[in-house]
C-alpha positions in Angstrom: 1.9 3.1 -39.6 2.7 6.3 -37.9 6.0 5.9 -35.2 5.1 7.0 -31.6 6.3 10.4 -30.7 5.8 11.7 -34.3 4.0 14.8 -34.7 0.6 13.9 -35.5 -2.8 15.5 -36.2 -5.4 14.7 -34.0 -7.4 11.9 -34.7 -11.1 11.7 -33.8 -12.6 9.0 -32.3 -16.1 9.4 -33.5 -14.3 9.2 -36.7 -12.9 5.5 -36.3 -15.3 2.4 -37.7 -16.9 0.8 -34.6 -16.9 -3.2 -34.3 -20.5 -3.7 -35.5 -19.4 -3.2 -39.0 -21.0 -6.4 -40.3 -19.2 -5.6 -44.0 -16.4 -7.2 -42.0 -18.0 -10.6 -40.5 -16.1 -13.3 -42.1 -18.6 -16.3 -44.0 -18.8 -18.9 -41.4 -20.6 -22.6 -41.8 -22.4 -23.4 -38.7 -25.1 -25.5 -37.9 -28.0 -23.9 -35.9 -28.7 -25.3 -32.9 -31.2 -23.9 -30.8 -30.5 -26.0 -27.3 -27.1 -23.9 -27.1 -27.2 -20.8 -26.1 -24.3 -18.1 -25.8 -22.5 -16.5 -22.4 -21.6 -13.7 -24.8 -24.6 -13.3 -27.4 -24.7 -10.9 -30.2 -25.4 -7.4 -28.8 -25.0 -4.5 -31.3 -25.9 -1.5 -28.5 -22.4 -2.5 -27.1 -20.5 -3.7 -30.4 -21.2 0.3 -31.5 -19.2 1.3 -28.2 -15.9 -0.9 -29.7 -13.3 -0.1 -31.9 -10.3 -2.0 -32.9 -7.4 0.6 -33.8 -4.1 0.3 -35.0 -2.1 3.8 -34.8 -0.5 6.3 -32.3 -2.6 6.5 -29.1 -1.4 9.8 -28.1 -3.1 11.4 -31.3 -6.7 10.2 -30.0 -9.3 13.0 -29.0 -10.2 10.4 -26.4 -11.8 11.7 -23.1 -9.1 9.2 -21.2 -6.0 7.6 -22.5 -4.7 4.3 -20.4 -1.3 4.5 -20.1 0.6 1.3 -19.0 3.5 2.0 -16.9 5.8 0.8 -14.0 4.8 1.4 -10.1 6.3 4.9 -10.2 4.8 6.1 -13.6 8.2 6.1 -15.3 9.1 3.2 -17.4 11.2 3.2 -20.1 8.7 2.4 -22.7 8.1 4.1 -26.6 4.4 5.1 -25.3 5.4 6.2 -22.2 8.0 8.6 -23.8 5.4 9.3 -26.7 2.8 10.4 -23.7 5.2 12.3 -22.0 6.8 14.4 -25.0 3.4 15.0 -26.4 2.1 16.2 -22.8 4.9 18.4 -21.8 6.6 18.4 -18.6 3.5 19.6 -16.6 2.4 15.9 -16.9 5.9 14.8 -15.5 5.5 17.4 -12.4 1.7 16.1 -11.4 3.2 12.4 -11.3 6.5 13.1 -9.0 4.3 15.7 -6.5 0.9 14.4 -6.7 0.3 11.1 -8.0 3.7 9.6 -7.3 3.4 5.7 -7.2 0.6 3.3 -8.7 0.6 -0.5 -7.3 0.0 -3.6 -9.4 -3.5 -4.0 -10.3 -4.6 -0.2 -9.4 -5.4 3.1 -11.6 -4.3 6.7 -11.1 -5.7 9.7 -12.8 -3.7 12.7 -13.9 -4.5 15.4 -16.3 -3.7 14.9 -20.3 -1.9 18.5 -20.3 -1.1 18.9 -24.1 -2.0 15.6 -25.4 -5.5 15.5 -27.1 -6.8 13.3 -24.0 -8.3 15.4 -21.6 -7.0 13.1 -19.0 -4.4 9.8 -18.6 -5.0 6.7 -16.7 -2.1 5.3 -15.5 -2.0 1.6 -14.1 0.5 -1.3 -13.5 0.1 -4.5 -14.9 1.5 -7.6 -13.1 4.9 -9.5 -14.0 3.9 -12.8 -15.4 5.2 -16.2 -13.5 3.9 -19.6 -14.1 4.0 -20.5 -10.6 1.9 -17.8 -9.7 -0.5 -17.6 -12.6 -3.8 -17.1 -10.8 -2.3 -13.8 -9.2 -1.0 -12.8 -12.1 -5.1 -13.0 -13.8 -6.0 -11.2 -10.9 -4.0 -8.5 -10.9 -4.4 -7.8 -14.6 -8.0 -8.2 -14.5 -8.0 -5.3 -11.4 -6.0 -3.3 -13.9 -8.9 -3.2 -16.5 -11.8 -3.0 -13.9 -10.2 -0.3 -12.1 -9.5 1.5 -14.9 -13.1 1.3 -16.2 -14.2 2.0 -13.1 -12.1 5.2 -12.6 -13.5 6.2 -15.9 -16.9 5.4 -14.9 -16.3 7.9 -11.7 -15.0 10.8 -13.7 -17.8 10.4 -16.4 -15.0 10.0 -19.5 -17.0 9.2 -21.9 -14.7 8.1 -24.6 -11.5 5.8 -23.5 -8.3 4.9 -25.6 -7.2 1.6 -24.2 -3.6 0.2 -25.2 -2.9 -3.1 -23.7 -1.9 -3.1 -20.5 0.2 -6.4 -20.3 3.8 -6.3 -22.1 6.4 -8.5 -23.4 8.6 -6.8 -20.9 6.6 -8.3 -17.7 6.1 -11.6 -19.4 2.7 -11.9 -19.7 1.5 -14.2 -22.7 -0.5 -11.8 -25.0 -3.3 -14.1 -26.2 -4.0 -15.0 -22.4 -4.0 -11.3 -21.4 -6.4 -10.4 -24.4 -8.9 -13.1 -23.1 -8.7 -11.0 -19.3 -8.8 -7.6 -21.5 -11.5 -8.2 -24.0 -14.2 -9.9 -21.4 -13.9 -7.7 -18.7 -14.7 -4.9 -21.0 -17.7 -6.8 -22.1 -18.4 -8.0 -18.7 -18.2 -4.0 -17.3 -20.6 -2.4 -20.6 -22.7 -5.2 -19.9 -23.7 -3.3 -16.4 -22.5 0.1 -16.5 -22.8 0.5 -21.1 -24.7 3.8 -20.6 -21.6 5.4 -19.5 -19.4 5.2 -22.5 -19.9 6.5 -26.1 -16.7 4.8 -27.4 -13.9 2.6 -26.3 -11.1 2.5 -28.5 -8.8 -0.7 -28.1 -5.4 0.0 -29.3 -3.7 -2.5 -30.9 0.2 -2.8 -32.0 2.6 -5.3 -32.7 2.4 -8.6 -30.4 -1.3 -8.0 -29.6 -2.7 -6.9 -33.0 -3.6 -10.6 -34.3 -4.9 -11.6 -30.7 -7.1 -8.8 -30.1 -8.8 -9.5 -34.0 -9.0 -13.1 -33.5 -10.7 -12.9 -29.9 -12.6 -9.7 -30.2 -15.7 -12.3 -32.0 -15.6 -14.7 -29.0 -17.0 -12.1 -26.3 -18.6 -9.3 -29.2 -20.1 -11.4 -31.7 -21.6 -9.3 -34.6 -24.1 -11.8 -36.0 -26.0 -14.7 -34.7 -23.9 -16.8 -36.8 -20.7 -15.4 -35.4 -22.4 -16.2 -31.8 -23.1 -19.6 -32.8 -19.2 -20.0 -34.3 -18.0 -18.6 -31.1 -19.7 -21.5 -28.6 -16.9 -24.2 -29.1 -14.4 -21.2 -28.9 -15.2 -19.3 -26.0 -12.9 -20.8 -22.5 -14.7 -22.7 -20.3 -13.5 -20.5 -17.6 -14.7 -17.2 -18.4 -14.6 -15.9 -14.5 -17.6 -14.6 -12.0 -20.0 -12.2 -13.6 -17.7 -9.5 -13.8 -15.3 -11.5 -15.6 -13.0 -11.9 -12.7 -10.9 -15.1 -12.9 -12.2 -17.9 -10.8 -10.2 -21.0 -9.7 -12.3 -23.6 -9.1 -9.8 -25.5 -7.0 -9.6 -22.8 -4.7 -13.2 -22.9 -3.7 -13.5 -23.5 0.2 -16.2 -24.0 2.5 -17.0 -24.0 6.3 -16.7 -27.2 8.1 -19.3 -25.8 10.7 -21.0 -22.9 11.7 -20.2 -21.1 14.8 -23.8 -19.4 14.7 -25.6 -22.9 13.5 -26.7 -21.7 10.0 -25.5 -23.6 6.4 -23.0 -21.2 5.0 -23.1 -21.8 1.1 -19.3 -22.2 -0.8 -17.6 -19.3 -1.1 -14.3 -18.2 -3.4 -11.5 -17.9 -1.1 -8.3 -15.4 -2.6 -6.6 -16.2 0.8 -6.4 -20.1 0.6 -3.0 -21.6 0.0 -2.7 -22.8 -3.5 0.3 -24.8 -2.9 -1.6 -27.0 -0.1 -4.4 -27.4 -2.1 -6.8 -26.8 0.5 -10.6 -28.0 0.0 -12.0 -27.3 3.3 -11.1 -25.2 6.1 -12.6 -25.9 9.8 -12.7 -22.8 11.7 -15.0 -23.9 14.2 -12.2 -23.5 16.8 -11.1 -20.3 15.3 -10.7 -17.5 17.8 -13.4 -15.3 16.7 -15.8 -18.1 17.6 -15.4 -17.9 20.8 -15.6 -14.1 21.2 -16.4 -12.7 24.8 -19.5 -11.1 25.3 -18.6 -8.0 27.3 -15.2 -7.1 25.5 -15.2 -3.4 27.6 -15.5 -5.6 30.5 -12.8 -7.9 29.8 -10.2 -4.8 29.0 -11.1 -3.4 32.6 -10.2 -6.8 34.1 -7.1 -6.9 32.3 -6.0 -2.9 32.9 -5.9 -0.4 30.6 -1.9 -0.9 30.1 -0.7 -0.6 26.8 0.5 -4.4 25.7 4.1 -5.3 25.9 5.1 -5.3 22.1 8.1 -8.2 21.0 10.8 -7.1 19.5 9.6 -8.2 15.8 6.5 -6.2 16.5 8.2 -3.0 17.7 10.5 -3.1 14.3 7.2 -3.7 12.4 5.6 -0.8 13.8 8.6 1.4 13.0 9.1 0.2 9.5 5.2 1.1 8.9 5.4 4.6 10.5 8.3 5.2 8.1 6.6 3.6 5.2 3.6 6.1 6.1 6.0 9.1 5.9 7.4 7.9 2.7 4.1 8.2 0.5 3.3 11.5 2.2 6.3 13.6 1.9 7.9 15.0 -1.3 11.0 12.7 -2.1 11.3 14.2 -6.0 14.4 15.9 -4.7 16.2 12.1 -4.1 14.5 10.6 -6.9 16.0 13.5 -9.0 19.3 12.1 -8.2 18.6 8.8 -10.0 20.9 6.7 -7.6 18.4 4.0 -7.2 16.0 2.7 -9.8 14.0 -0.3 -10.8 14.8 -2.0 -14.4 13.4 -5.0 -15.7 13.5 -8.5 -14.7 16.1 -11.2 -15.1 15.6 -14.6 -16.4 13.3 -16.0 -13.6 11.3 -12.8 -14.1 12.8 -11.0 -10.7 12.7 -7.7 -10.4 15.7 -5.8 -10.8 16.5 -2.9 -8.5 19.7 -0.7 -9.6 21.7 1.2 -6.9 24.2 3.9 -8.6 26.9 5.0 -6.1 28.1 7.7 -7.9 24.8 9.5 -8.1 24.4 9.3 -4.4 25.5 12.9 -2.7 25.7 10.8 0.2 28.0 13.7 2.5 25.1 16.4 1.6 21.9 14.7 0.8 19.0 14.4 3.8 20.1 10.7 4.6 16.5 10.6 6.5 14.8 11.5 3.3 17.1 9.2 1.5 15.8 5.9 3.4 12.1 7.0 2.6 12.9 7.1 -0.9 14.4 3.7 -0.5 11.6 1.9 1.3 9.1 3.9 -0.8 10.6 2.3 -4.3 11.2 -1.3 -2.7 8.3 -1.9 -0.7 6.0 -2.9 -3.3 8.9 -5.1 -5.1 10.1 -7.0 -2.1 6.9 -9.0 -1.6 8.3 -11.6 -4.3 12.0 -12.2 -5.1 13.9 -9.7 -6.1 17.8 -8.9 -7.0 19.9 -6.0 -6.5 22.8 -4.6 -8.7 25.0 -1.8 -7.1 27.4 0.0 -9.4 30.1 1.0 -7.5 31.8 2.3 -10.6 33.7 5.8 -10.2 32.3 6.6 -6.6 34.5 8.0 -4.1 34.3 8.9 -0.4 31.7 11.8 -1.2 29.3 8.7 -2.3 29.6 6.4 0.6 27.6 7.0 3.5 28.3 5.8 7.0 28.6 2.0 8.4 26.2 3.1 11.0 23.7 4.4 9.0 24.1 1.4 6.5 23.7 -0.6 9.7 20.6 1.3 10.9 18.8 0.9 7.4 19.1 -3.0 7.7 17.6 -3.3 10.8 14.8 -1.3 10.1 13.7 -2.6 7.0 11.1 -5.3 7.3 12.1 -8.8 7.2 10.8 -9.1 3.8 13.8 -7.2 2.3 16.1 -10.2 3.7 13.9 -13.1 3.2 13.3 -12.4 -0.6 16.4 -10.7 -1.6 17.9 -13.4 -4.2 21.2 -11.9 -5.4 22.8 -8.8 -4.5 25.9 -7.7 -7.2 28.5 -5.2 -6.8 30.0 -4.1 -10.0 33.2 -2.7 -10.3 34.5 -3.3 -6.4 37.6 -1.8 -5.5 39.7 -2.9 -2.7 38.3 -0.9 -0.2 34.4 -2.2 -1.4 35.3 -5.2 -0.8 36.6 -4.9 2.8 33.6 -2.8 4.1 31.3 -5.5 2.4 33.5 -8.4 3.9 33.1 -6.7 7.4 29.4 -5.6 7.0 28.1 -9.2 6.0 29.8 -10.5 8.5 29.3 -8.8 11.6 25.9 -7.0 10.7 24.2 -8.7 7.6 25.4 -12.4 7.7 22.2 -13.6 6.7 22.9 -12.4 3.0 26.5 -12.9 2.9 26.1 -15.8 0.6 24.0 -13.8 -1.9 26.3 -11.5 -2.6 28.7 -11.3 -5.5 31.8 -9.0 -6.7 31.8 -8.7 -10.6 34.8 -7.3 -12.6 32.3 -6.2 -15.2 29.1 -5.4 -16.6 29.2 -8.3 -19.2 29.0 -11.2 -16.0 25.5 -9.9 -15.2 24.1 -11.1 -18.9 24.5 -14.7 -17.5 21.6 -14.4 -15.9 20.0 -11.3 -16.7 19.0 -10.3 -20.6 21.1 -6.5 -22.0 17.1 -5.5 -22.9 16.0 -5.8 -19.2 19.0 -3.7 -17.7 19.6 0.3 -18.0 23.1 0.5 -17.1 24.1 4.6 -16.6 26.5 5.6 -19.8 29.3 6.5 -17.5 29.4 2.6 -16.4 29.5 1.5 -19.7 32.0 4.0 -20.7 34.3 2.6 -18.2 33.6 -1.0 -18.3 34.5 -0.6 -21.9 38.0 0.9 -21.0 38.7 -1.9 -18.1 37.3 -4.6 -19.7 37.1 -3.6 -23.5 33.6 -5.1 -23.6 30.1 -4.3 -23.0 28.4 -7.8 -23.9 28.6 -11.4 -22.2 31.0 -14.1 -24.1 30.0 -17.7 -23.8 33.5 -18.8 -25.0 35.0 -17.1 -22.0 32.3 -18.5 -19.7 30.6 -16.3 -16.8 33.0 -16.0 -14.0 31.5 -14.4 -11.0 34.2 -13.4 -8.0 32.8 -14.2 -4.8 33.9 -12.3 -1.5 
């Protein structure tokens, strides 16, 4: 098999064998049962649109190539590297200046430039946590659904789809393959005329999953259809393949306008409380005023007085909107703050490299905008921060006044979901400033801050493969500590403040 990034000739999708090839169907022994019907019946017209292929996706001449990546479209993976290498610098420029970001579950379109593919569809798969399995399933479904919908809107008749789930994000490959294949099947059932070929590109860990599961959703004969009856999962989602959790169904206890209302699925129900019914008969909207304009006139036209928290939230949202509109590529180019992998608990890691931050010359307001642009999608769940103080100087340290403004401006989610703040290679002055700041300004996070004398202490809770450490930090660490790994015999001393 060719390696990613290697110079290859173009591979024509039309030359690849499609899934409807009956010569590859195994011999099944099944007893015909006419009383049972399949939820995924054999459909040759759909099967001839599917291709299962192992190879380099950057060599396919598809109209659209699906690129699984992270929120900032710069995930460090062999596939991302191969796509950018073959597409050329124009792709990176478009991502920075135009596309900019992509939230989990979304899909964004860019040109393919020097790739054989005309367009690249970027999407961000979810991080998997067993406690939030339902949310992860829904997010992964949205990835595939939005990719297909975007391709349909732009009339991309051939697609090369790489598995959107990744080991790096912890999603079980087999569970992810079920969602991927059934979502594609359901979409083709409704919009099959849009596509000529959909190539499922399999590599490594996903190879066996797709080979084994594809017959369940795309049976190639009536015999294979009968064989798959007992193997298709009980819960196959709704008519679009979207995951549905029966335990999260709710019903309206009383109809405020006097009509019966059927049960509906609630995505906002509290899964931990396990609600079965929600009584909304006393909710505010059931007693709305008949003439809201009259009520406003009676109350007067004065602007409502906002609480301190409401005013802070409104101010933060203004900054967030600006961060999504302004060109922050000059700040991003310093690579002073970025997201890397996840720790052993599945929590995303944010890295801040002090030496890369030109505090005395950079536009601090733009730096703040980039800070919230990067972190806002992350801080809705638990996360950790690693601050490399390594070899930084006074030129890299912003004034305490600015740090206080940042701390008090960001949304409370930043403090609520921060689980650890590691300071690597601290100095006497950094300890003093940190103590002062966490004592008099940020006391709520004081117990989460830890100083570490070496990088290897991080490896107690973070696997080395999940951490992108700048080379100069590793070199300095080797000089000071004589190692760049965690030694279990020595323990994992973490020096508190």
